[in-house]
C-alpha positions as a Python dict, from the first residue, in 0.01 Angstrom:
ca = {
    (1, 'X'): (0, 0, 0),
    (2, 'X'): (-111, -11, -370),
    (3, 'X'): (-127, 315, -564),
    (4, 'X'): (-498, 370, -663),
    (5, 'X'): (-546, 430, -1054),
    (6, 'X'): (-591, 718, -1158),
    (7, 'X'): (-865, 762, -1403),
    (8, 'X'): (-816, 1027, -1670),
    (9, 'X'): (-971, 1388, -1634),
    (10, 'X'): (-1295, 1451, -1809),
    (11, 'X'): (-1333, 1805, -1963),
    (12, 'X'): (-1568, 2039, -1847),
    (13, 'X'): (-1802, 2181, -2103),
    (14, 'X'): (-1743, 2531, -2178),
    (15, 'X'): (-2086, 2759, -2119),
    (16, 'X'): (-2206, 2892, -2436),
    (17, 'X'): (-2246, 3260, -2502),
    (18, 'X'): (-2656, 3387, -2483),
    (19, 'X'): (-2701, 3502, -2850),
    (20, 'X'): (-3052, 3690, -2900),
    (21, 'X'): (-3258, 3514, -3106),
    (22, 'X'): (-3276, 3636, -3496),
    (23, 'X'): (-3545, 3813, -3627),
    (24, 'X'): (-3730, 3664, -3900),
    (25, 'X'): (-3667, 3892, -4238),
    (26, 'X'): (-3989, 3980, -4401),
    (27, 'X'): (-4014, 3962, -4763),
    (28, 'X'): (-3936, 4301, -4920),
    (29, 'X'): (-4239, 4506, -5048),
    (30, 'X'): (-4221, 4662, -5336),
    (31, 'X'): (-4182, 5076, -5259),
    (32, 'X'): (-4053, 5001, -4908),
    (33, 'X'): (-3672, 5043, -4957),
    (34, 'X'): (-3549, 5399, -4910),
    (35, 'X'): (-3677, 5654, -5122),
    (36, 'X'): (-3421, 5777, -5419),
    (37, 'X'): (-3537, 6048, -5663),
    (38, 'X'): (-3632, 5962, -6004),
    (39, 'X'): (-3398, 6014, -6275),
    (40, 'X'): (-3476, 6306, -6539),
    (41, 'X'): (-3527, 6194, -6858),
    (42, 'X'): (-3269, 6333, -7109),
    (43, 'X'): (-3416, 6474, -7394),
    (44, 'X'): (-3218, 6453, -7710),
    (45, 'X'): (-2990, 6730, -7850),
    (46, 'X'): (-3129, 6991, -8041),
    (47, 'X'): (-2894, 7100, -8367),
    (48, 'X'): (-2759, 7473, -8270),
    (49, 'X'): (-2844, 7443, -7916),
    (50, 'X'): (-2471, 7395, -7781),
    (51, 'X'): (-2256, 7646, -7684),
    (52, 'X'): (-2226, 7910, -7982),
    (53, 'X'): (-1895, 8103, -8074),
    (54, 'X'): (-1727, 8280, -7782),
    (55, 'X'): (-1737, 8699, -7813),
    (56, 'X'): (-1414, 8717, -7975),
    (57, 'X'): (-1547, 8486, -8264),
    (58, 'X'): (-1871, 8727, -8289),
    (59, 'X'): (-1645, 9031, -8279),
    (60, 'X'): (-1481, 8872, -8566),
    (61, 'X'): (-1805, 8819, -8744),
    (62, 'X'): (-1906, 9192, -8743),
    (63, 'X'): (-1609, 9382, -8819),
    (64, 'X'): (-1532, 9139, -9130),
    (65, 'X'): (-1896, 9183, -9241),
    (66, 'X'): (-1880, 9607, -9152),
    (67, 'X'): (-1550, 9591, -9362),
    (68, 'X'): (-1676, 9390, -9686),
    (69, 'X'): (-2029, 9560, -9675),
    (70, 'X'): (-1830, 9893, -9731),
    (71, 'X'): (-1594, 9757, -9964),
    (72, 'X'): (-1284, 9987, -9848),
    (73, 'X'): (-928, 9917, -9835),
    (74, 'X'): (-705, 10118, -9579),
    (75, 'X'): (-420, 10129, -9861),
    (76, 'X'): (-368, 10471, -10020),
    (77, 'X'): (-592, 10400, -10311),
    (78, 'X'): (-886, 10262, -10086),
    (79, 'X'): (-941, 9990, -10289),
    (80, 'X'): (-797, 9654, -10400),
    (81, 'X'): (-542, 9662, -10712),
    (82, 'X'): (-647, 9431, -10965),
    (83, 'X'): (-330, 9243, -10945),
    (84, 'X'): (-416, 9042, -10656),
    (85, 'X'): (-796, 9104, -10660),
    (86, 'X'): (-805, 8711, -10733),
    (87, 'X'): (-621, 8674, -10427),
    (88, 'X'): (-835, 8891, -10170),
    (89, 'X'): (-1134, 8708, -10291),
    (90, 'X'): (-1032, 8387, -10201),
    (91, 'X'): (-893, 8524, -9850),
    (92, 'X'): (-1187, 8684, -9757),
    (93, 'X'): (-1412, 8396, -9905),
    (94, 'X'): (-1290, 8174, -9598),
    (95, 'X'): (-1503, 8266, -9271),
    (96, 'X'): (-1125, 8263, -9071),
    (97, 'X'): (-975, 8579, -9238),
    (98, 'X'): (-1070, 8928, -9364),
    (99, 'X'): (-842, 9181, -9534),
    (100, 'X'): (-781, 9533, -9422),
    (101, 'X'): (-511, 9651, -9637),
    (102, 'X'): (-280, 9564, -9916),
    (103, 'X'): (-96, 9675, -10217),
    (104, 'X'): (18, 9419, -10499),
    (105, 'X'): (364, 9616, -10538),
    (106, 'X'): (468, 9909, -10669),
    (107, 'X'): (766, 10097, -10836),
    (108, 'X'): (716, 10474, -10721),
    (109, 'X'): (929, 10824, -10730),
    (110, 'X'): (851, 11004, -10408),
    (111, 'X'): (920, 11399, -10407),
    (112, 'X'): (1010, 11515, -10021),
    (113, 'X'): (1198, 11745, -9843),
    (114, 'X'): (1509, 11535, -9681),
    (115, 'X'): (1525, 11175, -9849),
    (116, 'X'): (1694, 11056, -9520),
    (117, 'X'): (1339, 11060, -9344),
    (118, 'X'): (1098, 10975, -9611),
    (119, 'X'): (730, 10972, -9486),
    (120, 'X'): (444, 10933, -9713),
    (121, 'X'): (212, 11133, -9572),
    (122, 'X'): (404, 11453, -9637),
    (123, 'X'): (548, 11385, -10006),
    (124, 'X'): (427, 11414, -10331),
    (125, 'X'): (370, 11099, -10575),
    (126, 'X'): (564, 11235, -10868),
    (127, 'X'): (529, 10882, -11052),
    (128, 'X'): (358, 10538, -10950),
    (129, 'X'): (290, 10207, -11127),
    (130, 'X'): (219, 9868, -11009),
    (131, 'X'): (308, 9735, -11334),
    (132, 'X'): (667, 9741, -11514),
    (133, 'X'): (801, 10080, -11546),
    (134, 'X'): (988, 10272, -11798),
    (135, 'X'): (1320, 10487, -11807),
    (136, 'X'): (1127, 10727, -11981),
    (137, 'X'): (820, 10743, -11721),
    (138, 'X'): (1090, 10784, -11427),
    (139, 'X'): (1295, 11077, -11600),
    (140, 'X'): (954, 11283, -11636),
    (141, 'X'): (844, 11243, -11329),
    (142, 'X'): (1194, 11342, -11198),
    (143, 'X'): (1167, 11663, -11343),
    (144, 'X'): (904, 11760, -11158),
    (145, 'X'): (1064, 11753, -10857),
    (146, 'X'): (1103, 12063, -10677),
    (147, 'X'): (1404, 11951, -10447),
    (148, 'X'): (1442, 11602, -10373),
    (149, 'X'): (1355, 11275, -10505),
    (150, 'X'): (1374, 10907, -10418),
    (151, 'X'): (1293, 10606, -10651),
    (152, 'X'): (1161, 10298, -10457),
    (153, 'X'): (1027, 10000, -10527),
    (154, 'X'): (768, 9826, -10281),
    (155, 'X'): (685, 9461, -10293),
    (156, 'X'): (376, 9291, -10225),
    (157, 'X'): (189, 9363, -9856),
    (158, 'X'): (-117, 9245, -9715),
    (159, 'X'): (-272, 9295, -9360),
    (160, 'X'): (-492, 9017, -9273),
    (161, 'X'): (-753, 8999, -8954),
    (162, 'X'): (-769, 8618, -8818),
    (163, 'X'): (-1041, 8442, -8646),
    (164, 'X'): (-825, 8269, -8437),
    (165, 'X'): (-463, 8223, -8368),
    (166, 'X'): (-454, 7902, -8546),
    (167, 'X'): (-541, 8054, -8841),
    (168, 'X'): (-307, 8315, -8804),
    (169, 'X'): (-79, 8037, -8781),
    (170, 'X'): (-125, 7868, -9082),
    (171, 'X'): (-143, 8189, -9287),
    (172, 'X'): (201, 8287, -9151),
    (173, 'X'): (318, 7943, -9272),
    (174, 'X'): (201, 7964, -9593),
    (175, 'X'): (347, 8342, -9660),
    (176, 'X'): (678, 8205, -9533),
    (177, 'X'): (669, 7916, -9751),
    (178, 'X'): (587, 8166, -10063),
    (179, 'X'): (914, 8372, -9989),
    (180, 'X'): (724, 8628, -9787),
    (181, 'X'): (1019, 8625, -9504),
    (182, 'X'): (927, 8938, -9328),
    (183, 'X'): (601, 8800, -9234),
    (184, 'X'): (462, 8798, -8872),
    (185, 'X'): (179, 8828, -8610),
    (186, 'X'): (80, 9046, -8357),
    (187, 'X'): (-183, 9014, -8113),
    (188, 'X'): (-358, 9350, -7986),
    (189, 'X'): (-459, 9440, -7601),
    (190, 'X'): (-814, 9361, -7675),
    (191, 'X'): (-703, 9050, -7845),
    (192, 'X'): (-751, 9141, -8207),
    (193, 'X'): (-532, 8881, -8431),
    (194, 'X'): (-350, 9017, -8735),
    (195, 'X'): (-110, 8867, -8953),
    (196, 'X'): (110, 9088, -9197),
    (197, 'X'): (236, 8938, -9507),
    (198, 'X'): (586, 9087, -9596),
    (199, 'X'): (892, 9059, -9819),
    (200, 'X'): (1257, 9199, -9806),
    (201, 'X'): (1304, 9258, -10158),
    (202, 'X'): (1306, 9645, -10143),
    (203, 'X'): (1469, 9894, -10334),
    (204, 'X'): (1536, 10269, -10218),
    (205, 'X'): (1789, 10506, -10402),
    (206, 'X'): (1773, 10889, -10413),
    (207, 'X'): (1808, 11032, -10736),
    (208, 'X'): (1750, 11426, -10669),
    (209, 'X'): (1856, 11644, -10394),
    (210, 'X'): (1845, 12038, -10344),
    (211, 'X'): (1663, 12024, -10709),
    (212, 'X'): (1983, 11898, -10888),
    (213, 'X'): (1986, 11525, -11033),
    (214, 'X'): (2271, 11288, -10889),
    (215, 'X'): (2275, 11046, -11131),
    (216, 'X'): (2256, 10981, -11518),
    (217, 'X'): (1998, 10852, -11710),
    (218, 'X'): (2213, 10563, -11796),
    (219, 'X'): (2230, 10496, -11428),
    (220, 'X'): (1803, 10553, -11375),
    (221, 'X'): (1763, 10293, -11686),
    (222, 'X'): (1968, 10026, -11481),
    (223, 'X'): (1777, 10090, -11177),
    (224, 'X'): (1459, 10070, -11378),
    (225, 'X'): (1572, 9747, -11507),
    (226, 'X'): (1670, 9639, -11140),
    (227, 'X'): (1309, 9731, -11046),
    (228, 'X'): (1132, 9507, -11305),
    (229, 'X'): (1341, 9215, -11206),
    (230, 'X'): (1195, 9270, -10830),
    (231, 'X'): (836, 9319, -10955),
    (232, 'X'): (870, 8986, -11187),
    (233, 'X'): (972, 8819, -10878),
    (234, 'X'): (690, 8974, -10674),
    (235, 'X'): (464, 8827, -10880),
    (236, 'X'): (576, 8467, -10881),
    (237, 'X'): (589, 8524, -10487),
    (238, 'X'): (217, 8644, -10523),
    (239, 'X'): (144, 8346, -10751),
    (240, 'X'): (310, 8072, -10494),
    (241, 'X'): (108, 8218, -10235),
    (242, 'X'): (-229, 8223, -10391),
    (243, 'X'): (-162, 7853, -10469),
    (244, 'X'): (-52, 7763, -10112),
    (245, 'X'): (-352, 7986, -9975),
    (246, 'X'): (-617, 7819, -10206),
    (247, 'X'): (-451, 7458, -10107),
    (248, 'X'): (-484, 7570, -9725),
    (249, 'X'): (-838, 7713, -9711),
    (250, 'X'): (-991, 7422, -9987),
    (251, 'X'): (-810, 7117, -9783),
    (252, 'X'): (-1126, 6874, -9697),
    (253, 'X'): (-1152, 6843, -9313),
    (254, 'X'): (-1424, 6628, -9149),
    (255, 'X'): (-1723, 6870, -9027),
    (256, 'X'): (-1649, 6736, -8691),
    (257, 'X'): (-1340, 6725, -8633),
    (258, 'X'): (-1239, 7107, -8700),
    (259, 'X'): (-1046, 7119, -8341),
    (260, 'X'): (-837, 6838, -8445),
    (261, 'X'): (-756, 7022, -8789),
    (262, 'X'): (-664, 7344, -8580),
    (263, 'X'): (-429, 7131, -8357),
    (264, 'X'): (-253, 6959, -8655),
    (265, 'X'): (-231, 7297, -8809),
    (266, 'X'): (-78, 7421, -8456),
    (267, 'X'): (164, 7120, -8405),
    (268, 'X'): (306, 7157, -8769),
    (269, 'X'): (368, 7543, -8732),
    (270, 'X'): (503, 7466, -8357),
    (271, 'X'): (744, 7199, -8499),
    (272, 'X'): (864, 7440, -8781),
    (273, 'X'): (971, 7710, -8553),
    (274, 'X'): (1095, 7478, -8331),
    (275, 'X'): (1349, 7352, -8611),
    (276, 'X'): (1434, 7689, -8690),
    (277, 'X'): (1551, 7801, -8324),
    (278, 'X'): (1710, 7470, -8289),
    (279, 'X'): (1937, 7566, -8635),
    (280, 'X'): (2006, 7918, -8514),
    (281, 'X'): (2083, 7759, -8177),
    (282, 'X'): (2384, 7542, -8343),
    (283, 'X'): (2487, 7846, -8593),
    (284, 'X'): (2522, 8065, -8275),
    (285, 'X'): (2723, 7731, -8090),
    (286, 'X'): (2976, 7686, -8395),
    (287, 'X'): (3059, 8058, -8405),
    (288, 'X'): (3057, 8124, -8008),
    (289, 'X'): (3383, 8229, -7821),
    (290, 'X'): (3274, 8018, -7516),
    (291, 'X'): (3185, 8280, -7302),
    (292, 'X'): (2805, 8227, -7349),
    (293, 'X'): (2567, 8357, -7632),
    (294, 'X'): (2214, 8437, -7575),
    (295, 'X'): (1992, 8304, -7866),
    (296, 'X'): (1666, 8489, -7940),
    (297, 'X'): (1413, 8234, -7967),
    (298, 'X'): (1178, 8506, -8185),
    (299, 'X'): (1421, 8629, -8459),
    (300, 'X'): (1317, 8704, -8793),
    (301, 'X'): (1298, 8385, -9031),
}
């Protein structure tokens, strides 16, 4: 029997899934969308309406105003020495600083009970001058000594209250660069920032003990000569400090960038401190015996 020809299979159509008819979308009606709160209009900033100075700055301003109004100085004389009146006028003319006590530098002869424990409160001032001294004046003061006497030269010293730490750092940098290497910054428990301008070229020599003069007039003349040399150097450092302070205060900075100026001053101060610390570390490493040295990061500069 002959085989039947097989016709190709016809594929069955798959049933279509039932889809719901799409809803007609009506055109959006103004205001028919979700309700959003209207944005508040921003009023232009009023000059002076921004945040004011902090409590520390306000307290500093009040203290400075009271001190300058009273025109008092915490030094023994209670007033500014004429030799540094211009410097203090420049300093207090800045809103960042307020001087609390000062001395332009002096030569003095102190009488006391024990020259090894000299305390100015319990001593008699036999002779004092803020100018160059003479041997004759020192000898005359020495004759008034009841028991002990000490000849001293004390260089320029200045204590300044500062508005901010950055201001104190700037003043400290000026002092160091002027030769006042013993200067430093202290911050009190209540946030009071003080900057002390100090030097190290002092002189202190006992001349009399138990009513007996221990040295000759020739040696007293030599001490007077040394003290006058130190006074001359003291005056040169004061002049350098005045010039540096004038440049620091009077530097022109755009009014809209005060924080940037403070940041630059603080950065420069930090770089100098870091550089000095690195130099000290290298010096310690060069002299180290290999057992490990402890490097003081806050040593005197």
